[in-house]
N, C-alpha and C positions, 0 to 999 in steps of 0.2 A: 855478641855474647855479653851477658850482664855480669857485673861485679857485685860484691856484697853491698856496695854503696847504693846500688839501684833498688835495694830492698828496704831502704830507710823510709819511714812514713807508711801511709796506707794502713795504719793499725786499726784493729777492730774497735767498735763502740758497742759495749755490752750493757744490757739492763740487769741490775741486781735482782736476783730471784728471791732472796731471803732477807737480807739486811734492808730495812726501810720499806718493805713491800706494802705496808698499810698506810703509807704517807699519801697526802693529797695528789702529788704528782710523782711520776717515775724518777728514779735516780739512775743515770747512765754514766758509765765510766769508760774513758778513752784509754785503751790498753797500751800505753807507751812502753811498758816493760817488755813488749814483744818486738821492739826494734832489734836489729842485729847485735848491737852493743848492750842491749838490756835496759835502755833508758831513753827518755825524751831528748836527751842532750845529743844523741846522734844527729838529730835534725840540724841543730845549730852548728855542730862541728863541721858538717859537710857544707852548710851554707857559708860559713865564715871563710873556709878554705877556698871554695869556689869563687867567692867575691874577691878575695885577695889575689888569686891567680888571674882573674879577668882584668884586674886593675894593674897588674904588673908588680905589685908590692911583694908578692911571694914568688920566688924563683926556684927552679929545680935544685935539690940538694940542701936547701936551707933547713934550719932547725926551728920548730915551733915551740913556743913556751906559753903555758897557761896557768893561772891561779885557779884551782879547782877543788871542789869538795870530792871529786873522784869521777863523777859521771861524764862530765865534759871531757875529762882526760881520756876515758875509755873511748868515747866517740872520736876524739882526735887521733887516738892510737889506731883505730880502724882506718881512718882517712890516711894517716901517715904511712901505714903499712902498704896500702894500695897505690899511693902516689909517690912513695920514695923519700919521705921526709923523716928527720929525726925529731924526737919529742921530749920535752922536759915538762914535768908537772910539779907545781908547787902546791903543797897541801898543808892545812893546819893540823896539828897533832891530834885534835879531837876526832878526826875522821877515822873510819874503821880500818883495821888492819887488813881486812879482806880487800878493800879497794886498793890499798898500797900494793899488796901482793899481786893483784890482777894486773895493775899497771906495769909493774916490773916484769911480769911474765909476758906481757905484750910488747916489751922492748923499750918502754919509756924509762927515762931517768926520773926518779922521784926525790924531791927535796921537801923535807918536813920542817915546818916552822912552828914556833910557839903560838898558842891561841891568843894572839895579840890584837888589841883594838886597831881600828883603821888609822888612827893617828900615829901608831908606832911604826918605826922602820922595819920591825920584825913581822908586821902583818903580812899574810901570804900574798895579797895583791901587790903590796909595795915591794916585796922581795922579787916577785916575778917581773915587775916593771923594771926594777934595777938590774936584774940579770939580763933582761933583753937588751937594755942599753949598753951594758958592759961588754956583751959578747956579740952584739949585732944580730941577735935572734929575732924572729918574727913573733911579736906578742899578739896572740889571737884575741885577747881582751873581750871575753864574753860579757863582762859587766857593762861595757860601753859601746860595743860594736853594733851598729844598726842592722847588720845582716842577721843578728840574733832575732830581733823583732820581726823582720821581714819573713824569716823562715816560718814563723808561727802565723803571721797574718796571711801569707800566701799559701801555706801548706796546712798546718794543723787546723786552723779555723775553716778553711775552705772544705776540708774533709768533713768536718762536723756539719756544715751546712748541707753537704751532699748526703750525709748519712741520716739526718733527721728529717722526717716528713712533717713539716709544720714548724711553728715557732719554737724557739729555744727560750725557756723561762729564765734560766740563770746559768752562768759559768763560774765555777769556783776553783781557785788555784792558789797555792802558795807562791811566794816570790823569792828566788835566790838572786838571779840576775834581773828579774822583772820581764824577761823576754816573752815568756809564755802568756802571762796574764795581760800584758800590754798588746802583743800582737794579736792574740785571739780576741781580746776585748774590743779592739778597734774594728776588726772585721765583722764580728757579730753585731756590734752596735750599728755599724753602717748598714747591715742587712735588716735589722729590726731594733729600733731604739728602746723597745720595751725590755730587751734582754738585760738582766741584772748581772753585773760583774762584781764578784765578791772575793776578797783576799782572805785566804786561810793562813793565819800567822801563829807561830809558836809563842806561848807565853814565855817571855824573856827577850823576844825580838821587839824592836821599836817601830816596826813598819805599820802595825795596826793603828797606833796612835797617829802616825803621819797621815794615813789615809783619812782618818776621822777629823783631824784638826790642823794638819799641815805642819805639826811639830812631832819629832820622833818621841816615842814613848820610852819608858824606863828600859835600860839595858840589863839583862840578867842571863844566867846560864840556862841552857836547855840542851837536850840530847838529840832531838830530831835533826837530821843532817840535810843540807842542801837548800833549805828554805829559811827565811828570816834574816835579819841583819840589824846592826847598830848604826849603819850608814845607808842612806838611800842610794841604790844602784842607779847608774845613769839611764839604764833601759827601762826603768819603772816609771810609768806615766800615771800620776795621780788622777788626772782628769778622766781617765778611762774607768776608774774603779769607783763603784757606788758605795760599798761598805766593807767592813772587815769582821771576821770572826776569830777570836782568840782560842787556841786549842792547847791543852797541856800535853806534856810528854806522855803521861799516864793514859790519857784519852787516845792519843795517837797510836801508841803501841798496842793497847787493848783492841783497837779497831783493826790493826794489821792482822792480829791473830784471828779475828772474826772473818776478815777477807780471805785468809788462807783456808780456814777450816769450814766456813759456811758457803763461800762462793768459788773456791778453787783458784783464787787469784794470788799468785805468789809474788808479793810486792814488798816494798820497803816502807820505812817510817813516814816519809812525807805523804805517801798515798793514804795512810791512816789519818793524818792531819787533814788532808783535803776532804776525805769522806765525812769525818766528824762535822766539819763546817758545812758540807753539802747537805747532810741530813737535817741540820738546823734550818737551812734555807728552805728545803723542800717542805718541812713541817709547817711553814707559815701558810701555805695553801693559797697564796694570792698571785700565782704565776700563770702565764698563758701556755706554758709547756714544761717539758722536763728540765730537771737540774742536771748539768753535766759537770763532771770533775775528771781529774787526770790521775791515772796510776803511773807515777813518774818513773819508777825503776823497779828492778827485780830484787827479790829477797836475798839472793846469793851473796850480795856484797855486805850483808849485815849478820852473817851467821855466827861470827865471833863476838858480837856485841852482847853484853849481859841481858838486855831486855829480850833478845831472841833465845839466848841460851836457857833462860828460865822456863821456856815453854816445855822443855824436855822433862821438867820436874813435875808436871801436872797432866 
């Protein structure tokens, strides 16, 4: 008998019928918002727990703790519910109230931190690491855990290769932990070195500059959640990434509205950023196959955000 965890992955790959239909190559989107927990992070939550159980680092009845923008927390809550673990999620205050409410409803303890830089002891990752040490909890550590990258290299990327008949021109993705773009990028390039791997980065994040020059770009505020950083995550491999596209909040949120109303894809802000960048890549017309990007999560966790609330007024 299967559990809900057996239905993580195997998500559809959909060709956009309206947005970008006149571009030189097709744009395909991997519908990760259709995972049981509503995001691509279900994959890494399961992979990290499975890996820790196999190694003996995670024992029955222990408490999991993670620094999360919300989606990995939801994925871990699914795993914790089925495997009998307790869960603590540490989140920066900029993340949506919808995510906090969802995690609490799923039984997680939610700790909110200031929007502090990586050097601050109040930064959400530093708080999670400190609480794990103080209480003897298991830090799932999505930003550094290699099981994150393997989940995408062995799972997400292999699915794409199975779903696409012929070469893949480019894969475009934002980076929060770096697991998706690194894992998928490694596998796709191993299959066909012509495949371009492109970072979609919010304006205000420093990762685009790092991809281009090896130095982090200027750090500034932005509203898109779950992607971008002012510190390079351990799971992000610069050698895999060919280029970067910078995307503003306004572009991202406008594209989410188009995805909802023109394609019937009920997704969040990072999906909009990914698609803006993917359309730019596809418009170049110098690729041997389609451009693929990721619909990272579902819109339900952003309904209280002003950018989505404004849709009701027009």
